[in-house]
C-alpha positions as CSV (number, residue, x, y, z in Angstrom):
1,X,84.8,98.7,99.4
2,X,86.6,98.1,102.7
3,X,90.0,97.6,100.9
4,X,89.6,100.8,98.9
5,X,92.4,103.2,99.7
6,X,91.7,106.7,100.9
7,X,92.3,109.4,98.4
8,X,95.9,110.8,98.3
9,X,97.5,108.0,100.3
10,X,100.4,106.0,98.8
11,X,98.1,103.1,98.2
12,X,95.7,105.3,96.2
13,X,98.6,106.7,94.1
14,X,99.7,103.1,93.4
15,X,96.2,102.2,92.1
16,X,96.0,105.5,90.2
17,X,99.2,104.7,88.3
18,X,98.0,101.2,87.5
19,X,94.7,102.6,86.3
20,X,96.4,105.2,84.1
21,X,98.6,102.6,82.5
22,X,95.7,100.2,81.9
23,X,93.1,102.7,80.6
24,X,92.9,102.5,76.8
25,X,91.1,105.8,76.4
26,X,93.8,107.6,78.5
27,X,96.6,105.9,76.6
28,X,95.0,107.1,73.3
29,X,94.9,110.6,74.7
30,X,98.3,110.5,76.3
31,X,99.9,109.1,73.1
32,X,103.6,110.1,73.1
33,X,103.3,112.3,76.2
34,X,106.7,112.1,77.9
35,X,106.9,114.6,80.8
36,X,106.9,114.8,84.6
37,X,103.9,116.2,86.4
38,X,103.8,116.9,90.1
39,X,100.5,117.1,92.0
40,X,100.4,118.5,95.6
41,X,97.6,118.0,98.0
42,X,97.6,120.2,101.1
43,X,95.9,119.4,104.4
44,X,94.8,115.8,104.0
45,X,92.5,114.2,106.6
46,X,95.7,112.9,108.3
47,X,97.0,116.5,108.7
48,X,99.6,115.9,106.0
49,X,100.7,117.6,102.8
50,X,101.3,115.1,100.0
51,X,103.2,115.5,96.8
52,X,103.0,112.9,94.0
53,X,105.3,113.2,91.1
54,X,104.4,111.2,88.0
55,X,107.0,110.5,85.2
56,X,105.5,109.6,81.8
57,X,107.2,108.0,78.9
58,X,105.2,107.5,75.7
59,X,101.9,107.9,77.8
60,X,102.9,105.3,80.4
61,X,103.7,106.2,84.0
62,X,107.2,104.8,84.5
63,X,107.8,106.3,87.9
64,X,105.7,107.8,90.7
65,X,107.3,109.3,93.8
66,X,105.2,110.2,96.9
67,X,106.5,112.7,99.5
68,X,104.5,113.1,102.7
69,X,105.1,115.7,105.3
70,X,103.3,117.0,108.3
71,X,100.9,119.9,107.4
72,X,101.6,122.6,106.9
73,X,104.9,121.6,105.3
74,X,106.9,124.7,104.9
75,X,109.4,123.0,102.6
76,X,106.7,121.6,100.3
77,X,104.6,124.8,100.2
78,X,107.5,127.1,99.6
79,X,109.7,125.0,97.3
80,X,110.1,126.4,93.9
81,X,109.4,124.3,90.8
82,X,112.4,123.0,88.9
83,X,111.0,123.5,85.4
84,X,113.9,121.5,83.9
85,X,112.7,118.4,85.8
86,X,108.9,119.0,86.0
87,X,106.6,120.3,83.2
88,X,103.9,121.4,85.7
89,X,103.0,121.3,89.3
90,X,99.4,121.7,90.5
91,X,98.8,122.5,94.2
92,X,95.5,122.6,96.0
93,X,93.9,121.8,99.4
94,X,92.4,118.3,99.8
95,X,88.8,119.6,99.6
96,X,89.5,121.1,96.1
97,X,91.0,117.8,94.9
98,X,87.9,116.0,96.2
99,X,85.6,118.5,94.4
100,X,87.5,117.8,91.1
101,X,87.5,114.1,91.7
102,X,83.7,114.0,92.3
103,X,83.1,116.1,89.1
104,X,82.0,119.2,91.1
105,X,84.8,121.3,89.6
106,X,86.4,120.9,86.1
107,X,90.0,121.6,85.1
108,X,89.2,125.0,83.7
109,X,87.3,126.0,86.9
110,X,90.2,124.7,89.0
111,X,92.8,126.8,87.1
112,X,90.6,129.8,87.7
113,X,90.2,129.1,91.5
114,X,92.3,131.0,93.9
115,X,92.7,127.8,95.9
116,X,94.4,126.0,93.0
117,X,97.9,126.9,92.0
118,X,99.6,125.7,88.9
119,X,103.3,126.3,88.1
120,X,105.0,125.7,84.8
121,X,104.8,126.9,81.2
122,X,101.1,127.8,80.7
123,X,101.5,127.3,76.9
124,X,102.8,123.7,77.5
125,X,100.1,123.1,80.1
126,X,97.3,124.3,77.8
127,X,98.6,122.3,74.9
128,X,98.4,119.1,77.1
129,X,95.0,119.8,78.7
130,X,93.7,116.5,77.2
131,X,96.3,114.6,79.3
132,X,95.3,116.5,82.4
133,X,91.6,116.0,81.8
134,X,92.3,112.3,81.1
135,X,94.2,112.0,84.4
136,X,91.2,113.5,86.2
137,X,88.8,111.2,84.5
138,X,90.9,108.1,85.4
139,X,91.4,109.3,89.0
140,X,87.6,109.7,89.4
141,X,87.1,106.0,88.4
142,X,89.7,104.6,90.9
143,X,87.8,103.1,93.8
144,X,88.6,105.1,97.0
145,X,87.3,106.5,100.2
146,X,87.6,110.1,101.2
């Protein structure tokens, strides 16, 4: 386990992308999903805010961009969502992401939590909940440390 990356580091994001693209169950769920999703994690253990943007084409992640800034990142926290470029952006503190990753909080609970913020078309987000749940399931299986 010593080479396992810590959650929300660029090394973790790289393994997560590989896992998404290699997971047959996720690929079946994602199908023709071709959108861009941004996930933001605030206040990591390194006192950083991290944004990871995942671009999907036909269910495969074709691009992943990671932006890291010292927490609290005024720019990251106050930047609006460009809904022409991103279907949805989910933002939460590190401890909330860990709770979701460890199965202590589901997607529906997260959306209802005041600590979890989601931006984008709620209709589009709800119609793609299977993709979001699938991403959470794959993320939980990626070997990592906290």
